[in-house]
C-alpha positions in Angstrom: 77.8 112.1 91.7 80.8 112.0 89.8 83.1 115.3 89.7 83.0 116.7 85.9 86.0 115.8 84.2 88.8 118.7 83.5 91.9 117.2 81.4 92.5 113.4 80.9 91.2 110.7 82.1 92.8 107.3 82.9 91.1 104.0 82.0 91.4 101.5 84.7 91.7 103.7 87.3 91.2 101.4 90.0 94.0 99.3 89.3 96.1 102.1 90.0 94.8 102.9 93.1 95.5 99.3 93.9 98.8 99.5 92.9 99.6 102.4 95.1 98.1 100.2 98.0 100.6 97.5 96.8 103.5 99.9 97.1 102.4 101.1 100.3 102.1 97.6 102.3 105.6 96.8 100.5 107.0 99.8 102.3 105.6 98.8 105.5 106.8 95.6 105.5 110.3 96.6 104.2 110.2 98.8 107.4 108.8 96.5 109.8 111.1 93.6 108.9 114.5 95.3 109.2 114.8 94.5 112.9 113.8 90.7 112.4 116.6 90.4 109.8 119.4 92.2 111.4 118.1 90.8 115.0 121.1 87.8 115.5 124.1 90.5 114.9 122.1 93.4 117.1 121.7 90.9 119.6 125.2 90.2 120.1 125.8 93.6 119.8 123.2 95.2 121.9 123.3 92.2 124.1 119.8 91.1 124.8 118.4 88.0 125.5 115.6 86.0 123.9 112.8 87.0 126.4 114.4 90.7 125.8 113.7 90.2 122.3 110.1 88.6 122.2 109.1 91.7 124.5 110.6 94.3 121.5 108.2 92.6 119.4 105.7 92.3 121.6 106.3 96.6 122.0 105.3 96.8 118.2 102.5 94.6 118.5 100.7 96.1 121.3 100.6 99.7 119.8 99.8 98.0 116.6 96.8 96.3 117.9 95.7 99.0 119.8 96.0 101.7 117.1 94.5 99.2 114.8 91.4 99.2 117.1 91.7 103.5 116.9 93.0 104.3 113.2 90.1 102.4 111.6 87.7 104.7 113.3 90.1 107.9 112.5 90.2 107.0 109.2 86.4 106.9 109.0 86.0 110.1 110.3 88.7 112.2 108.5 89.4 110.0 104.9 91.6 107.5 103.5 93.6 110.3 101.4 94.4 112.5 104.9 94.5 109.5 107.1 97.0 107.2 104.8 99.1 110.1 104.5 99.4 111.3 108.5 100.3 107.2 109.1 103.0 106.9 106.5 104.6 109.9 107.7 104.4 109.0 111.2 105.6 105.1 110.3 108.3 106.7 108.2 110.0 108.7 110.9 109.6 106.2 113.6 111.4 103.7 111.4 114.1 105.8 110.8 113.9 106.6 114.6 115.2 102.8 115.3 118.9 104.2 114.3 119.2 106.3 117.8 118.3 103.1 120.2 121.5 101.9 122.1 119.7 99.4 124.1 116.8 96.8 124.4 114.6 99.6 126.2 115.6 101.9 123.2 114.1 99.2 120.6 111.2 98.5 122.4 110.1 101.9 122.3 111.1 102.5 118.4 109.3 99.6 117.8 106.3 100.9 120.1 106.0 104.3 117.7 106.8 102.0 114.6 103.2 99.9 115.4 101.2 103.4 116.0 101.6 104.3 112.5 102.0 101.3 110.4 98.5 100.3 112.0 96.6 102.5 109.7 97.8 100.4 106.7 95.4 97.9 106.4 92.3 99.3 107.6 93.1 102.4 105.1 93.7 99.8 102.2 90.5 97.7 102.8 88.7 100.9 103.0 90.2 102.1 99.8 88.9 98.3 98.3 85.7 98.8 99.2 85.3 102.3 97.8 87.2 101.5 94.4 86.5 98.0 93.8 82.4 95.9 93.3 82.5 93.1 95.9 83.4 90.5 92.8 86.6 92.2 92.4 87.3 92.8 96.1 89.2 89.8 97.1 91.5 90.1 94.0 92.2 93.4 94.9 93.1 92.7 98.4 95.4 89.7 97.3 96.9 91.7 95.1 97.9 94.9 97.8 98.4 92.3 100.2 100.9 90.7 98.0 103.0 93.8 99.0 103.5 91.8 102.3 105.6 89.4 100.6 107.4 91.7 98.3 108.3 94.1 101.0 109.8 90.9 102.5 111.4 89.7 99.8 113.3 93.1 99.1 114.4 93.7 103.0 116.2 90.4 103.3 118.0 91.7 99.9 118.2 95.5 100.9 119.1 95.4 104.7 122.1 93.2 104.9 123.8 94.8 102.0 122.9 98.6 103.0 124.2 97.7 106.4 127.5 96.3 105.4 128.1 99.4 103.6 126.5 101.7 105.9 126.0 100.4 109.2 122.8 98.9 111.0 122.0 102.5 112.0 122.0 103.2 107.8 119.4 100.2 107.1 117.0 101.6 109.4 117.5 104.9 108.0 117.5 104.7 104.3 114.8 102.2 104.4 112.7 104.4 106.4 112.6 107.3 104.1 111.2 105.4 101.0 107.8 106.6 102.3 108.0 110.1 101.8 108.6 109.3 97.7 105.3 107.2 97.9 103.5 110.3 99.6 104.3 112.2 96.6 102.3 109.5 94.3 99.3 109.0 96.5 98.6 113.0 96.7 98.7 113.5 93.1 96.5 110.1 92.1 94.2 109.3 95.0 90.7 110.7 95.3 87.1 109.3 96.2 86.0 107.4 92.7 82.7 110.0 93.4 85.1 112.9 93.2 87.6 111.8 90.8 88.4 114.2 87.6 90.1 111.5 85.9 88.0 108.4 86.3 85.4 107.5 83.4 82.0 107.2 84.0 81.5 103.4 83.2 84.4 102.7 85.7 82.3 104.8 88.1 79.4 102.6 87.4 80.9 99.5 87.4 82.8 100.2 90.8 79.4 100.8 92.5 77.5 98.0 91.0 74.4 99.0 92.4 75.7 99.6 95.5 75.7 103.8 95.1 77.5 105.9 97.1 77.4 105.3 100.8 76.3 108.1 102.7 74.9 107.0 106.0 75.9 107.9 109.3 78.8 106.5 111.0 78.5 103.3 113.1 78.7 104.0 116.6 81.8 101.3 117.9 79.7 99.9 120.5 77.2 99.4 118.0 79.3 97.2 115.6 80.3 95.3 118.7 76.8 93.6 119.0 77.4 92.1 115.3 78.3 88.3 115.0 80.1 89.4 112.0 82.5 91.6 113.3 83.5 88.8 115.7 83.7 86.2 112.6 86.1 88.6 111.2 88.0 89.4 114.6 88.3 85.9 115.8 89.3 84.8 112.7 92.3 87.1 112.6 93.2 86.5 115.9 93.6 83.0 115.5 95.5 83.4 112.1 97.9 86.6 112.4 100.0 85.8 115.0 101.3 83.0 112.7 102.6 85.4 110.2 103.8 87.6 112.7 106.0 84.3 113.6 107.6 83.9 110.0 108.4 87.8 110.2 110.0 88.4 113.1 111.7 84.8 113.9 112.3 82.9 110.7 115.6 84.6 110.5 116.2 83.3 114.3 115.2 80.3 113.4 117.5 79.8 110.5 120.5 80.9 112.7 119.5 78.8 115.6 119.0 75.5 113.3 120.9 75.8 110.6 123.7 78.6 111.0 122.6 81.0 108.4 122.9 84.7 109.3 123.9 87.9 107.5 123.9 88.2 104.0 123.5 84.5 103.9 120.0 84.8 104.6 119.0 86.5 101.5 118.3 83.4 99.2 116.6 81.5 102.1 114.4 84.0 103.1 113.7 85.5 99.4 112.5 82.1 98.4 110.0 81.8 101.7 108.9 85.1 100.5 108.3 84.9 96.6 106.6 81.7 97.4 104.2 83.4 99.9 103.2 86.0 97.2 102.1 83.9 94.9 99.4 82.5 97.5 98.1 86.4 98.0 97.1 86.7 94.5 95.9 82.9 94.2 93.7 83.2 97.0 92.0 86.5 95.8 91.7 85.0 92.4 90.3 81.8 93.4 87.4 83.2 95.5 86.5 86.0 93.0 86.6 84.0 90.0 83.9 81.4 91.8 82.0 84.4 92.4 81.9 85.4 88.8 80.8 81.7 88.0 78.0 82.0 90.0 78.6 80.8 93.4 77.5 82.6 96.2 79.6 84.5 98.3 79.6 82.4 101.2 80.8 79.4 99.3 83.4 80.8 97.4 84.9 82.4 100.1 84.9 79.6 102.4 86.1 77.1 99.7 89.0 79.1 99.1 89.8 79.7 103.0 89.4 75.5 103.4 91.7 74.9 100.6 94.8 76.9 101.9 94.0 75.9 105.5 94.4 72.6 104.6 97.7 72.9 103.5 99.1 75.0 106.1 99.8 71.9 108.8 103.0 70.8 106.4 104.9 73.9 108.2 105.3 71.8 111.1 107.6 69.3 109.1 109.9 72.5 108.7 110.9 72.6 112.5 112.1 69.1 112.4 114.1 68.7 109.1 117.8 69.0 109.2 117.7 70.5 105.2 117.5 74.3 105.2 116.1 74.3 101.9 113.3 72.0 102.5 112.5 74.3 105.5 112.4 77.4 103.5 110.0 75.2 101.4 108.0 74.1 103.4 107.6 77.6 105.7 106.7 79.2 101.9 104.1 76.7 101.5 102.5 77.6 104.4 103.3 81.4 104.1 101.6 81.4 100.7 98.6 79.8 101.9 98.4 82.5 104.9 98.6 84.9 102.5 95.7 83.5 100.6 93.8 83.1 103.7 94.7 86.8 104.6 93.2 88.2 101.1 89.7 86.4 101.7 89.4 86.7 105.9 90.2 90.8 104.7 87.6 90.8 102.5 84.8 89.4 104.6 84.5 92.5 106.2 83.3 94.4 103.1 81.2 91.5 102.1 79.4 91.9 105.4 79.5 95.4 106.6 78.8 98.9 104.4 81.7 101.0 103.0 81.5 103.6 106.0 81.9 100.9 108.7 84.9 99.1 106.9 87.7 101.3 108.6 86.2 100.3 112.1 85.4 96.6 111.5 88.8 96.1 110.0 90.5 98.2 112.5 89.0 95.8 115.3 90.0 92.7 113.6 93.5 93.7 113.3 93.3 94.7 117.2 92.4 91.4 118.0 94.8 89.7 115.4 97.5 91.7 117.2 96.3 90.5 120.9 96.9 87.3 119.2 100.2 87.9 118.1 101.5 89.3 121.6 100.4 86.2 123.4 102.2 84.2 121.0 105.4 86.4 121.2 105.3 86.1 125.2 104.8 82.4 124.5 107.9 82.2 121.7 109.7 84.3 124.3 109.6 81.9 127.0 109.7 79.0 125.0 113.4 80.0 123.6 114.5 81.6 126.3 114.4 78.1 128.0 116.0 76.1 124.6 116.9 78.6 121.7 116.7 75.7 119.4 112.9 74.5 120.8 110.8 75.6 117.6 108.3 72.9 117.7 105.6 74.2 119.7 105.3 77.3 117.7 105.1 75.5 114.6 102.7 73.3 115.6 100.5 76.2 116.4 100.9 77.5 113.0 100.1 74.2 111.7 96.4 74.0 113.4 95.4 77.7 113.6 93.8 77.8 110.3 91.5 75.1 110.4 90.5 75.9 113.7 89.9 79.4 112.7 87.5 78.6 109.6 85.7 76.3 112.1 85.2 79.6 114.4 84.2 81.7 111.2 81.3 79.0 109.8 80.1 78.7 113.3 79.5 82.5 113.9 78.7 83.3 110.1 77.5 80.4 108.4 75.9 82.3 105.5 78.5 85.3 105.9 75.1 87.4 106.0 75.3 91.3 105.5 74.5 93.2 108.7 71.6 94.7 108.8 72.1 98.3 110.5 68.8 100.1 111.4 
């Protein structure tokens, strides 16, 4: 039952909550992208090899993958408000701690600690969406907050080179890392479960619950969740496609330098273009499937139609590795990245389509773990390929181009109807 209201109420409160998730995701991606933007200069200053850089990326992905598995269960247990707060405090301190690194090993340690905290962002956000939105709006809400990945990726290449130019690379890590503490204030001021929120109108609570009511069942053990094909549907879909986004995030600045000689502040218009285009995809992907559901399509047909539409676009990215035009390369990568974000908005939502709210954190956490494992494999692969030839990016772009159609085939094979689990 909703808490008795005192003081003013807020219309459309769920969208303000979604706005906080968007801001948290933006900060998350600013913090994780700083290293990639500074990598060409740091590589010269610190003196690491291509394989060293690959291992630094892996250090982040190892902790991120493991903690995605753990953080989802922790958030299910202690709640979204406290769990998200602890996570952003941790990752903000870890992001600032990069300023202390003086070797490839030091950066690896800093990245490992950053991954520990940042892993909670998506399990917490998806669980919040499941708590605050009916099924018909979850893909759109997910698409909106997931758009923060692109805004963070847009702001980072603008802010980081400028901050580094004035305050050095250490200042770039410290200043961007401190932003998370501002978000924490807003989170504690506004967030609460809808059933207990004093600022929520009764009609909006009814809309949010949409016949589902409050999910008060017992927590579901992870071993039990592993027995459901629906869990592996989301996990394998993430494992096959998440590494593509990691590749864009951590290697695109290096690709533009190696192939087109672009570095430092000159990266700003190129990276900004990629992530502006990709931001459109994040919202479009969620909007498309949500609109189809509202028009009477089944959840299964709506999600898979949207995912196929965007998966079919991605193979054009292979051309980006072969063109001599930097402008054409970034446009093609931008379109592919937009398709990834549209895909991502829908695959995240599959978890809340098929599992009860009390299991969302664990399901998303395990799926994120699987995505992290895929990212580790691709990072090692990229490091070894580029160690042999620093300009040979074609194999990675081929993998990026074919991954989504293959993943959709696996998803359909495992869950042909996206049937909700029946937990005894």
